Residue, then its C-alpha position, 0 to 999 in steps of 0.5 A: m474502531m475507537q469502540t473496538a479498541a475500547l471493548s476488545k481484551a485482544p490486540i486489534i489489527a488495521s489490515h489495510s489502512a496508512a497513516r492519515a496524517l500522510c494521505d487524508v483519505s478515511r480508511n487511513m487511520d488518524d494519530e488518536q485512532l492508531l495510539a488506541l490500536k497500540n494500546t490493544g496491543g495491536v499492529l496497523q499493516v500498512v498498505a501499499y494501496d496507491g490510493f492510500v499512499k498518496k492523493t495525487k493531483p487530477d491529469s490535464p483533459e490533454r493527458i488523459a486524452a493521450l493515455v486513453a489514446a494510448r490505451k486503445e491503441f495497445n488494447l488495454p483496458e481503463p484502470t478505472g477502479p480497483s478490479q479494473r486495474a488489476r485487469f489492466h496490470s494482466a492485459l499489460k503483462a500479457l503484451s509481448d515484450e516488444r509490444r509493452m517496450e513500444y507503450e512504455k516509450d508513448l508513455a515517456e512521451i506523454d510525461k514530457q510532453y503532458p506531464g502529470d503527478p507522479p503516482a505513489n512511489l515505494k518512498d512515499f509507502v514507506d515514509h507511512i510506515n516511518y511515520a507510524v513506527k515513530l508514533i506507535g513503535i516497531d511492534h506494531v507495525g506491519i506489511s500489506s499488499d492489496f494485488d487482488g484489489g488492484g493495489g501497488v505503488i511504482g517498486w511494488n507492483d506486483v509481488g515479482e516487486t517484493f525485495n524492493v520493499t526490504l531493500e528501501l527499509a533497509r536505505h531507511g535505516y531498518t536492521e533484520e530483527q526490525i525488518e521481519k517485525l514489519w513483513s510478518g513477526n508482529l501479525l504473527r505475535v498479534m494472532d498468537e495472543v488472539r488465540r491465546i485470548a480466545r480460548e480463556l474466554q471460550k473456558 
């Protein structure tokens, strides 16, 4: 990535990353990488993939057993990887409202009896946006989902919950103009600039 930033004549993007300072996983970008990306005029698309937003502590054996039993009872697949998680969410949505409420009631009882580390939520996600905006500026940060890859955080698990992100950004003091930049403006600017430079290089 650093070599790309040094060699590229056009802005670069990181389409599915977050801030490594807040969640130390290899797909996330450290401060040096973020600053190098900014220097190209590029944009970081902060991704709402819970594993990149927060490293949760492992569940206890008792909690794992209770969750497996609950999923079996409702014929839900094990969400062990990105594609399996997407299948799990599809299967959950396919349940009748009554069955889904029963499942959620079982989950609440499991959470009460065997509490686990809460999964990544919308606030955790926006914390990454805040961090990047503070470090590299509002013009170099965007928003990315990863629903086809099993992504999502509590509060933004599918496209139907997208407005929640805008609401959370507004709660953090972002203006309408800044939110527009985060949602699409910055990425569209980079794409236009890349096309312009590509045309020049092809002359």
